[in-house]
PQR file with spaces between the fields and no chain letter, atoms N, CA, C, O and H, PARSE charges and radii, in Angstrom:
ATOM       1  N    MET     1      38.297   25.892  -13.002 -0.4000 1.5000
ATOM       2  CA   MET     1      38.292   24.819  -13.932 -0.0000 2.0000
ATOM       3  C    MET     1      39.164   25.263  -15.093  0.5500 1.7000
ATOM       4  O    MET     1      39.031   26.379  -15.596 -0.5500 1.4000
ATOM       5  N    ALA     2      40.035   24.398  -15.504 -0.4000 1.5000
ATOM       6  CA   ALA     2      40.901   24.659  -16.648 -0.0000 2.0000
ATOM       7  C    ALA     2      41.081   23.406  -17.465  0.5500 1.7000
ATOM       8  O    ALA     2      41.050   22.298  -16.929 -0.5500 1.4000
ATOM       9  H    ALA     2      40.143   23.491  -15.096  0.4000 1.0000
ATOM      10  N    PHE     3      41.268   23.569  -18.743 -0.4000 1.5000
ATOM      11  CA   PHE     3      41.605   22.501  -19.658 -0.0000 2.0000
ATOM      12  C    PHE     3      42.807   22.916  -20.452  0.5500 1.7000
ATOM      13  O    PHE     3      42.700   23.793  -21.309 -0.5500 1.4000
ATOM      14  H    PHE     3      41.294   24.469  -19.178  0.4000 1.0000
ATOM      15  N    ILE     4      43.978   22.306  -20.193 -0.4000 1.5000
ATOM      16  CA   ILE     4      45.211   22.689  -20.850 -0.0000 2.0000
ATOM      17  C    ILE     4      45.746   21.524  -21.596  0.5500 1.7000
ATOM      18  O    ILE     4      45.765   20.403  -21.087 -0.5500 1.4000
ATOM      19  H    ILE     4      44.065   21.593  -19.497  0.4000 1.0000
ATOM      20  N    VAL     5      46.198   21.776  -22.837 -0.4000 1.5000
ATOM      21  CA   VAL     5      46.797   20.714  -23.675 -0.0000 2.0000
ATOM      22  C    VAL     5      48.234   21.075  -23.947  0.5500 1.7000
ATOM      23  O    VAL     5      48.516   22.198  -24.364 -0.5500 1.4000
ATOM      24  H    VAL     5      46.183   22.686  -23.250  0.4000 1.0000
ATOM      25  N    GLY     6      49.151   20.159  -23.725 -0.4000 1.5000
ATOM      26  CA   GLY     6      50.567   20.406  -24.025 -0.0000 2.0000
ATOM      27  C    GLY     6      51.412   19.455  -23.234  0.5500 1.7000
ATOM      28  O    GLY     6      50.898   18.601  -22.511 -0.5500 1.4000
ATOM      29  H    GLY     6      48.922   19.246  -23.386  0.4000 1.0000
ATOM      30  N    ASP     7      52.724   19.601  -23.370 -0.4000 1.5000
ATOM      31  CA   ASP     7      53.683   18.777  -22.651 -0.0000 2.0000
ATOM      32  C    ASP     7      54.078   19.509  -21.386  0.5500 1.7000
ATOM      33  O    ASP     7      54.539   20.649  -21.446 -0.5500 1.4000
ATOM      34  H    ASP     7      53.141   20.294  -23.957  0.4000 1.0000
ATOM      35  N    PHE     8      53.907   18.877  -20.258 -0.4000 1.5000
ATOM      36  CA   PHE     8      54.232   19.498  -18.950 -0.0000 2.0000
ATOM      37  C    PHE     8      54.971   18.450  -18.059  0.5500 1.7000
ATOM      38  O    PHE     8      54.766   17.242  -18.174 -0.5500 1.4000
ATOM      39  H    PHE     8      53.533   17.951  -20.210  0.4000 1.0000
ATOM      40  N    ASP     9      55.792   18.961  -17.218 -0.4000 1.5000
ATOM      41  CA   ASP     9      56.352   18.166  -16.126 -0.0000 2.0000
ATOM      42  C    ASP     9      55.561   18.508  -14.862  0.5500 1.7000
ATOM      43  O    ASP     9      54.878   19.532  -14.843 -0.5500 1.4000
ATOM      44  H    ASP     9      55.959   19.942  -17.124  0.4000 1.0000
ATOM      45  N    VAL    10      55.624   17.725  -13.852 -0.4000 1.5000
ATOM      46  CA   VAL    10      54.897   18.010  -12.635 -0.0000 2.0000
ATOM      47  C    VAL    10      55.825   17.857  -11.416  0.5500 1.7000
ATOM      48  O    VAL    10      56.617   16.916  -11.355 -0.5500 1.4000
ATOM      49  H    VAL    10      56.179   16.893  -13.868  0.4000 1.0000
ATOM      50  N    VAL    11      55.728   18.771  -10.460 -0.4000 1.5000
ATOM      51  CA   VAL    11      56.367   18.608   -9.126 -0.0000 2.0000
ATOM      52  C    VAL    11      55.237   18.590   -8.139  0.5500 1.7000
ATOM      53  O    VAL    11      54.281   19.355   -8.258 -0.5500 1.4000
ATOM      54  H    VAL    11      55.085   19.536  -10.509  0.4000 1.0000
ATOM      55  N    SER    12      55.347   17.692   -7.133 -0.4000 1.5000
ATOM      56  CA   SER    12      54.290   17.569   -6.190 -0.0000 2.0000
ATOM      57  C    SER    12      54.833   17.438   -4.761  0.5500 1.7000
ATOM      58  O    SER    12      55.975   17.027   -4.555 -0.5500 1.4000
ATOM      59  H    SER    12      56.124   17.070   -7.036  0.4000 1.0000
ATOM      60  N    ALA    13      54.030   17.778   -3.823 -0.4000 1.5000
ATOM      61  CA   ALA    13      54.359   17.601   -2.394 -0.0000 2.0000
ATOM      62  C    ALA    13      53.028   17.515   -1.587  0.5500 1.7000
ATOM      63  O    ALA    13      51.982   18.016   -1.999 -0.5500 1.4000
ATOM      64  H    ALA    13      53.102   18.112   -3.991  0.4000 1.0000
ATOM      65  N    THR    14      53.137   16.877   -0.468 -0.4000 1.5000
ATOM      66  CA   THR    14      51.961   16.777    0.441 -0.0000 2.0000
ATOM      67  C    THR    14      52.216   17.674    1.633  0.5500 1.7000
ATOM      68  O    THR    14      53.283   17.654    2.248 -0.5500 1.4000
ATOM      69  H    THR    14      53.986   16.470   -0.133  0.4000 1.0000
ATOM      70  N    GLY    15      51.197   18.461    1.938 -0.4000 1.5000
ATOM      71  CA   GLY    15      51.299   19.358    3.108 -0.0000 2.0000
ATOM      72  C    GLY    15      51.553   18.607    4.391  0.5500 1.7000
ATOM      73  O    GLY    15      50.871   17.615    4.647 -0.5500 1.4000
ATOM      74  H    GLY    15      50.331   18.477    1.439  0.4000 1.0000
ATOM      75  N    PRO    16      52.499   19.024    5.213 -0.5600 1.5000
ATOM      76  CA   PRO    16      52.844   18.297    6.427  0.2800 2.0000
ATOM      77  C    PRO    16      51.734   18.263    7.482  0.5500 1.7000
ATOM      78  O    PRO    16      51.626   17.289    8.227 -0.5500 1.4000
ATOM      79  N    LYS    17      50.926   19.287    7.553 -0.4000 1.5000
ATOM      80  CA   LYS    17      49.871   19.356    8.549 -0.0000 2.0000
ATOM      81  C    LYS    17      48.484   18.882    8.091  0.5500 1.7000
ATOM      82  O    LYS    17      47.718   18.266    8.832 -0.5500 1.4000
ATOM      83  H    LYS    17      51.013   20.079    6.948  0.4000 1.0000
ATOM      84  N    ASP    18      48.210   19.217    6.800 -0.4000 1.5000
ATOM      85  CA   ASP    18      46.866   18.959    6.297 -0.0000 2.0000
ATOM      86  C    ASP    18      46.780   17.723    5.371  0.5500 1.7000
ATOM      87  O    ASP    18      45.679   17.224    5.134 -0.5500 1.4000
ATOM      88  H    ASP    18      48.833   19.717    6.198  0.4000 1.0000
ATOM      89  N    GLY    19      47.903   17.225    4.852 -0.4000 1.5000
ATOM      90  CA   GLY    19      47.931   16.096    4.005 -0.0000 2.0000
ATOM      91  C    GLY    19      47.386   16.313    2.617  0.5500 1.7000
ATOM      92  O    GLY    19      47.086   15.345    1.918 -0.5500 1.4000
ATOM      93  H    GLY    19      48.797   17.630    5.045  0.4000 1.0000
ATOM      94  N    ILE    20      47.248   17.573    2.191 -0.4000 1.5000
ATOM      95  CA   ILE    20      46.748   17.910    0.858 -0.0000 2.0000
ATOM      96  C    ILE    20      47.891   17.761   -0.166  0.5500 1.7000
ATOM      97  O    ILE    20      48.970   18.328    0.006 -0.5500 1.4000
ATOM      98  H    ILE    20      47.492   18.359    2.759  0.4000 1.0000
ATOM      99  N    LEU    21      47.634   16.997   -1.216 -0.4000 1.5000
ATOM     100  CA   LEU    21      48.588   16.839   -2.288 -0.0000 2.0000
ATOM     101  C    LEU    21      48.533   18.041   -3.193  0.5500 1.7000
ATOM     102  O    LEU    21      47.505   18.305   -3.817 -0.5500 1.4000
ATOM     103  H    LEU    21      46.758   16.536   -1.356  0.4000 1.0000
ATOM     104  N    THR    22      49.635   18.780   -3.275 -0.4000 1.5000
ATOM     105  CA   THR    22      49.716   19.986   -4.116 -0.0000 2.0000
ATOM     106  C    THR    22      50.634   19.706   -5.296  0.5500 1.7000
ATOM     107  O    THR    22      51.744   19.211   -5.103 -0.5500 1.4000
ATOM     108  H    THR    22      50.470   18.565   -2.768  0.4000 1.0000
ATOM     109  N    SER    23      50.199   20.009   -6.506 -0.4000 1.5000
ATOM     110  CA   SER    23      51.006   19.804   -7.701 -0.0000 2.0000
ATOM     111  C    SER    23      51.139   21.081   -8.506  0.5500 1.7000
ATOM     112  O    SER    23      50.212   21.885   -8.604 -0.5500 1.4000
ATOM     113  H    SER    23      49.297   20.411   -6.663  0.4000 1.0000
ATOM     114  N    ILE    24      52.307   21.240   -9.070 -0.4000 1.5000
ATOM     115  CA   ILE    24      52.579   22.349  -10.013 -0.0000 2.0000
ATOM     116  C    ILE    24      52.939   21.764  -11.338  0.5500 1.7000
ATOM     117  O    ILE    24      53.902   21.002  -11.417 -0.5500 1.4000
ATOM     118  H    ILE    24      53.060   20.587   -8.990  0.4000 1.0000
ATOM     119  N    TYR    25      52.239   22.070  -12.361 -0.4000 1.5000
ATOM     120  CA   TYR    25      52.515   21.598  -13.732 -0.0000 2.0000
ATOM     121  C    TYR    25      53.299   22.734  -14.418  0.5500 1.7000
ATOM     122  O    TYR    25      52.839   23.875  -14.480 -0.5500 1.4000
ATOM     123  H    TYR    25      51.456   22.690  -12.296  0.4000 1.0000
ATOM     124  N    VAL    26      54.505   22.388  -14.935 -0.4000 1.5000
ATOM     125  CA   VAL    26      55.396   23.374  -15.539 -0.0000 2.0000
ATOM     126  C    VAL    26      55.794   22.903  -16.935  0.5500 1.7000
ATOM     127  O    VAL    26      55.700   21.713  -17.237 -0.5500 1.4000
ATOM     128  H    VAL    26      54.879   21.461  -14.885  0.4000 1.0000
ATOM     129  N    PRO    27      56.241   23.835  -17.794 -0.5600 1.5000
ATOM     130  CA   PRO    27      56.770   23.400  -19.093  0.2800 2.0000
ATOM     131  C    PRO    27      57.893   22.383  -18.934  0.5500 1.7000
ATOM     132  O    PRO    27      58.656   22.429  -17.969 -0.5500 1.4000
ATOM     133  N    VAL    28      57.986   21.466  -19.891 -0.4000 1.5000
ATOM     134  CA   VAL    28      58.993   20.432  -19.857 -0.0000 2.0000
ATOM     135  C    VAL    28      60.394   21.095  -19.717  0.5500 1.7000
ATOM     136  O    VAL    28      60.747   22.031  -20.434 -0.5500 1.4000
ATOM     137  H    VAL    28      57.366   21.429  -20.675  0.4000 1.0000
ATOM     138  N    GLY    29      61.166   20.543  -18.744 -0.4000 1.5000
ATOM     139  CA   GLY    29      62.522   21.022  -18.447 -0.0000 2.0000
ATOM     140  C    GLY    29      62.551   22.128  -17.419  0.5500 1.7000
ATOM     141  O    GLY    29      63.642   22.566  -17.055 -0.5500 1.4000
ATOM     142  H    GLY    29      60.879   19.782  -18.161  0.4000 1.0000
ATOM     143  N    LYS    30      61.441   22.601  -16.936 -0.4000 1.5000
ATOM     144  CA   LYS    30      61.413   23.705  -15.999 -0.0000 2.0000
ATOM     145  C    LYS    30      61.008   23.263  -14.593  0.5500 1.7000
ATOM     146  O    LYS    30      60.557   24.084  -13.794 -0.5500 1.4000
ATOM     147  H    LYS    30      60.555   22.246  -17.232  0.4000 1.0000
ATOM     148  N    ALA    31      61.165   21.973  -14.283 -0.4000 1.5000
ATOM     149  CA   ALA    31      60.723   21.486  -12.937 -0.0000 2.0000
ATOM     150  C    ALA    31      61.416   22.172  -11.833  0.5500 1.7000
ATOM     151  O    ALA    31      60.797   22.448  -10.805 -0.5500 1.4000
ATOM     152  H    ALA    31      61.532   21.306  -14.931  0.4000 1.0000
ATOM     153  N    ALA    32      62.726   22.480  -11.987 -0.4000 1.5000
ATOM     154  CA   ALA    32      63.504   23.153  -10.939 -0.0000 2.0000
ATOM     155  C    ALA    32      62.873   24.501  -10.634  0.5500 1.7000
ATOM     156  O    ALA    32      62.893   24.903   -9.470 -0.5500 1.4000
ATOM     157  H    ALA    32      63.229   22.256  -12.821  0.4000 1.0000
ATOM     158  N    LEU    33      62.315   25.227  -11.592 -0.4000 1.5000
ATOM     159  CA   LEU    33      61.674   26.491  -11.316 -0.0000 2.0000
ATOM     160  C    LEU    33      60.337   26.336  -10.643  0.5500 1.7000
ATOM     161  O    LEU    33      59.871   27.256   -9.971 -0.5500 1.4000
ATOM     162  H    LEU    33      62.298   24.900  -12.537  0.4000 1.0000
ATOM     163  N    GLY    34      59.700   25.175  -10.812 -0.4000 1.5000
ATOM     164  CA   GLY    34      58.426   24.915  -10.157 -0.0000 2.0000
ATOM     165  C    GLY    34      58.524   24.600   -8.683  0.5500 1.7000
ATOM     166  O    GLY    34      57.524   24.646   -7.967 -0.5500 1.4000
ATOM     167  H    GLY    34      60.078   24.427  -11.358  0.4000 1.0000
ATOM     168  N    ARG    35      59.707   24.283   -8.226 -0.4000 1.5000
ATOM     169  CA   ARG    35      59.885   23.900   -6.805 -0.0000 2.0000
ATOM     170  C    ARG    35      59.618   25.053   -5.888  0.5500 1.7000
ATOM     171  O    ARG    35      59.075   24.831   -4.806 -0.5500 1.4000
ATOM     172  H    ARG    35      60.520   24.245   -8.808  0.4000 1.0000
ATOM     173  N    PHE    36      59.959   26.266   -6.239 -0.4000 1.5000
ATOM     174  CA   PHE    36      59.686   27.424   -5.452 -0.0000 2.0000
ATOM     175  C    PHE    36      58.197   27.697   -5.420  0.5500 1.7000
ATOM     176  O    PHE    36      57.644   27.984   -4.358 -0.5500 1.4000
ATOM     177  H    PHE    36      60.400   26.446   -7.118  0.4000 1.0000
ATOM     178  N    ALA    37      57.540   27.615   -6.559 -0.4000 1.5000
ATOM     179  CA   ALA    37      56.083   27.790   -6.641 -0.0000 2.0000
ATOM     180  C    ALA    37      55.376   26.725   -5.778  0.5500 1.7000
ATOM     181  O    ALA    37      54.369   27.000   -5.126 -0.5500 1.4000
ATOM     182  H    ALA    37      57.989   27.382   -7.421  0.4000 1.0000
ATOM     183  N    LEU    38      55.914   25.556   -5.796 -0.4000 1.5000
ATOM     184  CA   LEU    38      55.335   24.422   -4.987 -0.0000 2.0000
ATOM     185  C    LEU    38      55.428   24.714   -3.512  0.5500 1.7000
ATOM     186  O    LEU    38      54.461   24.498   -2.781 -0.5500 1.4000
ATOM     187  H    LEU    38      56.732   25.333   -6.326  0.4000 1.0000
ATOM     188  N    LYS    39      56.560   25.197   -3.056 -0.4000 1.5000
ATOM     189  CA   LYS    39      56.715   25.563   -1.616 -0.0000 2.0000
ATOM     190  C    LYS    39      55.741   26.615   -1.256  0.5500 1.7000
ATOM     191  O    LYS    39      55.078   26.517   -0.223 -0.5500 1.4000
ATOM     192  H    LYS    39      57.345   25.372   -3.650  0.4000 1.0000
ATOM     193  N    CYS    40      55.620   27.667   -2.104 -0.4000 1.5000
ATOM     194  CA   CYS    40      54.691   28.773   -1.832 -0.0000 2.0000
ATOM     195  C    CYS    40      53.215   28.276   -1.786  0.5500 1.7000
ATOM     196  O    CYS    40      52.424   28.706   -0.947 -0.5500 1.4000
ATOM     197  H    CYS    40      56.158   27.747   -2.942  0.4000 1.0000
ATOM     198  N    ALA    41      52.893   27.386   -2.689 -0.4000 1.5000
ATOM     199  CA   ALA    41      51.503   26.874   -2.751 -0.0000 2.0000
ATOM     200  C    ALA    41      51.170   26.044   -1.539  0.5500 1.7000
ATOM     201  O    ALA    41      50.106   26.218   -0.946 -0.5500 1.4000
ATOM     202  H    ALA    41      53.535   27.037   -3.371  0.4000 1.0000
ATOM     203  N    VAL    42      52.068   25.130   -1.149 -0.4000 1.5000
ATOM     204  CA   VAL    42      51.863   24.289    0.019 -0.0000 2.0000
ATOM     205  C    VAL    42      51.734   25.174    1.274  0.5500 1.7000
ATOM     206  O    VAL    42      50.813   24.992    2.069 -0.5500 1.4000
ATOM     207  H    VAL    42      52.933   24.989   -1.631  0.4000 1.0000
ATOM     208  N    ASP    43      52.646   26.113    1.442 -0.4000 1.5000
ATOM     209  CA   ASP    43      52.609   27.013    2.596 -0.0000 2.0000
ATOM     210  C    ASP    43      51.397   27.899    2.593  0.5500 1.7000
ATOM     211  O    ASP    43      50.816   28.183    3.640 -0.5500 1.4000
ATOM     212  H    ASP    43      53.394   26.261    0.796  0.4000 1.0000
ATOM     213  N    GLY    44      51.008   28.345    1.387 -0.4000 1.5000
ATOM     214  CA   GLY    44      49.903   29.278    1.219 -0.0000 2.0000
ATOM     215  C    GLY    44      48.533   28.602    1.621  0.5500 1.7000
ATOM     216  O    GLY    44      47.728   29.195    2.339 -0.5500 1.4000
ATOM     217  H    GLY    44      51.480   28.114    0.536  0.4000 1.0000
ATOM     218  N    VAL    45      48.321   27.419    1.159 -0.4000 1.5000
ATOM     219  CA   VAL    45      47.076   26.710    1.483 -0.0000 2.0000
ATOM     220  C    VAL    45      46.987   26.491    2.997  0.5500 1.7000
ATOM     221  O    VAL    45      45.926   26.673    3.594 -0.5500 1.4000
ATOM     222  H    VAL    45      48.975   26.937    0.576  0.4000 1.0000
ATOM     223  N    GLN    46      48.087   26.107    3.600 -0.4000 1.5000
ATOM     224  CA   GLN    46      48.121   25.841    5.029 -0.0000 2.0000
ATOM     225  C    GLN    46      47.932   27.162    5.806  0.5500 1.7000
ATOM     226  O    GLN    46      47.199   27.210    6.794 -0.5500 1.4000
ATOM     227  H    GLN    46      48.949   25.960    3.115  0.4000 1.0000
ATOM     228  N    TYR    47      48.588   28.202    5.354 -0.4000 1.5000
ATOM     229  CA   TYR    47      48.486   29.508    6.052 -0.0000 2.0000
ATOM     230  C    TYR    47      47.051   30.034    5.993  0.5500 1.7000
ATOM     231  O    TYR    47      46.520   30.490    7.005 -0.5500 1.4000
ATOM     232  H    TYR    47      49.184   28.163    4.551  0.4000 1.0000
ATOM     233  N    LEU    48      46.409   29.973    4.794 -0.4000 1.5000
ATOM     234  CA   LEU    48      45.084   30.517    4.717 -0.0000 2.0000
ATOM     235  C    LEU    48      44.090   29.701    5.532  0.5500 1.7000
ATOM     236  O    LEU    48      43.143   30.279    6.065 -0.5500 1.4000
ATOM     237  H    LEU    48      46.841   29.602    3.972  0.4000 1.0000
ATOM     238  N    ALA    49      44.260   28.363    5.659 -0.4000 1.5000
ATOM     239  CA   ALA    49      43.401   27.554    6.472 -0.0000 2.0000
ATOM     240  C    ALA    49      43.519   27.955    7.974  0.5500 1.7000
ATOM     241  O    ALA    49      42.527   28.007    8.702 -0.5500 1.4000
ATOM     242  H    ALA    49      45.029   27.893    5.226  0.4000 1.0000
ATOM     243  N    GLU    50      44.779   28.234    8.400 -0.4000 1.5000
ATOM     244  CA   GLU    50      44.989   28.660    9.770 -0.0000 2.0000
ATOM     245  C    GLU    50      44.432   30.064   10.013  0.5500 1.7000
ATOM     246  O    GLU    50      43.804   30.333   11.038 -0.5500 1.4000
ATOM     247  H    GLU    50      45.585   28.191    7.810  0.4000 1.0000
ATOM     248  N    LEU    51      44.678   30.953    9.043 -0.4000 1.5000
ATOM     249  CA   LEU    51      44.268   32.362    9.174 -0.0000 2.0000
ATOM     250  C    LEU    51      42.761   32.464    9.323  0.5500 1.7000
ATOM     251  O    LEU    51      42.275   33.148   10.224 -0.5500 1.4000
ATOM     252  H    LEU    51      45.188   30.734    8.211  0.4000 1.0000
ATOM     253  N    PHE    52      42.000   31.783    8.441 -0.4000 1.5000
ATOM     254  CA   PHE    52      40.547   31.926    8.440 -0.0000 2.0000
ATOM     255  C    PHE    52      39.848   30.860    9.260  0.5500 1.7000
ATOM     256  O    PHE    52      38.634   30.937    9.445 -0.5500 1.4000
ATOM     257  H    PHE    52      42.395   31.227    7.709  0.4000 1.0000
ATOM     258  N    GLY    53      40.575   29.859    9.761 -0.4000 1.5000
ATOM     259  CA   GLY    53      39.952   28.830   10.592 -0.0000 2.0000
ATOM     260  C    GLY    53      39.062   27.932    9.795  0.5500 1.7000
ATOM     261  O    GLY    53      38.137   27.335   10.347 -0.5500 1.4000
ATOM     262  H    GLY    53      41.562   29.796    9.610  0.4000 1.0000
ATOM     263  N    ILE    54      39.307   27.815    8.514 -0.4000 1.5000
ATOM     264  CA   ILE    54      38.465   26.980    7.634 -0.0000 2.0000
ATOM     265  C    ILE    54      39.412   26.004    6.863  0.5500 1.7000
ATOM     266  O    ILE    54      40.377   26.409    6.216 -0.5500 1.4000
ATOM     267  H    ILE    54      40.058   28.300    8.066  0.4000 1.0000
ATOM     268  N    GLU    55      39.072   24.715    6.976 -0.4000 1.5000
ATOM     269  CA   GLU    55      39.886   23.748    6.225 -0.0000 2.0000
ATOM     270  C    GLU    55      39.777   23.968    4.721  0.5500 1.7000
ATOM     271  O    GLU    55      38.781   24.516    4.248 -0.5500 1.4000
ATOM     272  H    GLU    55      38.287   24.386    7.502  0.4000 1.0000
ATOM     273  N    TYR    56      40.755   23.564    3.989 -0.4000 1.5000
ATOM     274  CA   TYR    56      40.740   23.656    2.494 -0.0000 2.0000
ATOM     275  C    TYR    56      39.580   22.817    2.012  0.5500 1.7000
ATOM     276  O    TYR    56      39.438   21.649    2.374 -0.5500 1.4000
ATOM     277  H    TYR    56      41.564   23.119    4.373  0.4000 1.0000
ATOM     278  N    MET    57      38.747   23.440    1.180 -0.4000 1.5000
ATOM     279  CA   MET    57      37.495   22.818    0.721 -0.0000 2.0000
ATOM     280  C    MET    57      37.596   22.205   -0.689  0.5500 1.7000
ATOM     281  O    MET    57      36.590   21.800   -1.271 -0.5500 1.4000
ATOM     282  H    MET    57      38.862   24.389    0.886  0.4000 1.0000
ATOM     283  N    GLY    58      38.823   22.144   -1.225 -0.4000 1.5000
ATOM     284  CA   GLY    58      38.996   21.635   -2.581 -0.0000 2.0000
ATOM     285  C    GLY    58      39.224   20.154   -2.655  0.5500 1.7000
ATOM     286  O    GLY    58      39.612   19.639   -3.704 -0.5500 1.4000
ATOM     287  H    GLY    58      39.640   22.473   -0.752  0.4000 1.0000
ATOM     288  N    GLY    59      38.992   19.455   -1.564 -0.4000 1.5000
ATOM     289  CA   GLY    59      39.189   17.991   -1.524 -0.0000 2.0000
ATOM     290  C    GLY    59      40.582   17.660   -0.964  0.5500 1.7000
ATOM     291  O    GLY    59      41.084   18.302   -0.041 -0.5500 1.4000
ATOM     292  H    GLY    59      38.677   19.874   -0.713  0.4000 1.0000
ATOM     293  N    SER    60      41.164   16.645   -1.559 -0.4000 1.5000
ATOM     294  CA   SER    60      42.487   16.192   -1.023 -0.0000 2.0000
ATOM     295  C    SER    60      43.638   16.585   -1.899  0.5500 1.7000
ATOM     296  O    SER    60      44.762   16.127   -1.692 -0.5500 1.4000
ATOM     297  H    SER    60      40.757   16.123   -2.309  0.4000 1.0000
ATOM     298  N    LYS    61      43.377   17.447   -2.901 -0.4000 1.5000
ATOM     299  CA   LYS    61      44.498   17.874   -3.806 -0.0000 2.0000
ATOM     300  C    LYS    61      44.239   19.333   -4.261  0.5500 1.7000
ATOM     301  O    LYS    61      43.123   19.850   -4.228 -0.5500 1.4000
ATOM     302  H    LYS    61      42.464   17.818   -3.070  0.4000 1.0000
ATOM     303  N    CYS    62      45.334   19.936   -4.678 -0.4000 1.5000
ATOM     304  CA   CYS    62      45.330   21.304   -5.142 -0.0000 2.0000
ATOM     305  C    CYS    62      46.309   21.386   -6.271  0.5500 1.7000
ATOM     306  O    CYS    62      47.508   21.225   -6.041 -0.5500 1.4000
ATOM     307  H    CYS    62      46.241   19.516   -4.705  0.4000 1.0000
ATOM     308  N    ASP    63      45.856   21.633   -7.503 -0.4000 1.5000
ATOM     309  CA   ASP    63      46.696   21.679   -8.733 -0.0000 2.0000
ATOM     310  C    ASP    63      46.849   23.094   -9.205  0.5500 1.7000
ATOM     311  O    ASP    63      45.916   23.894   -9.133 -0.5500 1.4000
ATOM     312  H    ASP    63      44.882   21.764   -7.689  0.4000 1.0000
ATOM     313  N    HIS    64      48.066   23.410   -9.705 -0.4000 1.5000
ATOM     314  CA   HIS    64      48.382   24.691  -10.269 -0.0000 2.0000
ATOM     315  C    HIS    64      49.110   24.447  -11.631  0.5500 1.7000
ATOM     316  O    HIS    64      49.700   23.387  -11.841 -0.5500 1.4000
ATOM     317  H    HIS    64      48.824   22.760   -9.763  0.4000 1.0000
ATOM     318  N    ILE    65      49.055   25.421  -12.520 -0.4000 1.5000
ATOM     319  CA   ILE    65      49.758   25.253  -13.766 -0.0000 2.0000
ATOM     320  C    ILE    65      50.463   26.565  -14.107  0.5500 1.7000
ATOM     321  O    ILE    65      49.909   27.655  -13.970 -0.5500 1.4000
ATOM     322  H    ILE    65      48.576   26.282  -12.349  0.4000 1.0000
ATOM     323  N    ALA    66      51.728   26.407  -14.562 -0.4000 1.5000
ATOM     324  CA   ALA    66      52.518   27.556  -15.057 -0.0000 2.0000
ATOM     325  C    ALA    66      52.307   27.594  -16.592  0.5500 1.7000
ATOM     326  O    ALA    66      52.785   26.717  -17.312 -0.5500 1.4000
ATOM     327  H    ALA    66      52.178   25.521  -14.673  0.4000 1.0000
ATOM     328  N    ILE    67      51.614   28.582  -17.055 -0.4000 1.5000
ATOM     329  CA   ILE    67      51.339   28.655  -18.511 -0.0000 2.0000
ATOM     330  C    ILE    67      52.530   29.309  -19.203  0.5500 1.7000
ATOM     331  O    ILE    67      52.893   30.445  -18.896 -0.5500 1.4000
ATOM     332  H    ILE    67      51.226   29.295  -16.470  0.4000 1.0000
ATOM     333  N    PRO    68      53.126   28.591  -20.126 -0.5600 1.5000
ATOM     334  CA   PRO    68      54.335   29.114  -20.820  0.2800 2.0000
ATOM     335  C    PRO    68      53.974   30.188  -21.889  0.5500 1.7000
ATOM     336  O    PRO    68      52.978   30.078  -22.604 -0.5500 1.4000
ATOM     337  N    ASP    69      54.805   31.184  -21.951 -0.4000 1.5000
ATOM     338  CA   ASP    69      54.746   32.182  -23.009 -0.0000 2.0000
ATOM     339  C    ASP    69      53.335   32.719  -23.241  0.5500 1.7000
ATOM     340  O    ASP    69      52.849   32.747  -24.372 -0.5500 1.4000
ATOM     341  H    ASP    69      55.614   31.273  -21.370  0.4000 1.0000
ATOM     342  N    PHE    70      52.703   33.131  -22.191 -0.4000 1.5000
ATOM     343  CA   PHE    70      51.351   33.710  -22.293 -0.0000 2.0000
ATOM     344  C    PHE    70      51.436   35.196  -22.539  0.5500 1.7000
ATOM     345  O    PHE    70      52.032   35.900  -21.725 -0.5500 1.4000
ATOM     346  H    PHE    70      53.098   33.108  -21.272  0.4000 1.0000
ATOM     347  N    ALA    71      50.888   35.702  -23.587 -0.4000 1.5000
ATOM     348  CA   ALA    71      50.911   37.145  -23.933 -0.0000 2.0000
ATOM     349  C    ALA    71      49.495   37.651  -23.954  0.5500 1.7000
ATOM     350  O    ALA    71      48.692   37.260  -24.801 -0.5500 1.4000
ATOM     351  H    ALA    71      50.403   35.130  -24.249  0.4000 1.0000
ATOM     352  N    ALA    72      49.187   38.538  -23.003 -0.4000 1.5000
ATOM     353  CA   ALA    72      47.856   39.129  -22.920 -0.0000 2.0000
ATOM     354  C    ALA    72      47.726   40.220  -24.019  0.5500 1.7000
ATOM     355  O    ALA    72      48.667   40.966  -24.287 -0.5500 1.4000
ATOM     356  H    ALA    72      49.839   38.856  -22.315  0.4000 1.0000
ATOM     357  N    GLY    73      46.563   40.281  -24.623 -0.4000 1.5000
ATOM     358  CA   GLY    73      46.327   41.352  -25.568 -0.0000 2.0000
ATOM     359  C    GLY    73      46.800   41.006  -26.947  0.5500 1.7000
ATOM     360  O    GLY    73      46.670   41.815  -27.865 -0.5500 1.4000
ATOM     361  H    GLY    73      45.798   39.675  -24.405  0.4000 1.0000
């Protein structure tokens, strides 16, 4: 669960085998950088479902967010 406030662009794709809508929220103007993360997320959800033999249990969508300028500590 996350609650994020700010301006973000979104890139989305639907998994070809499972039909899960995956979205990556990125800082405004960084959508091109989010496309690689999107491909990894779509492939990752599909790979893990096949590896463990369990369908994705998060419903029909999977959202991710790229947090800009996050400094730990």
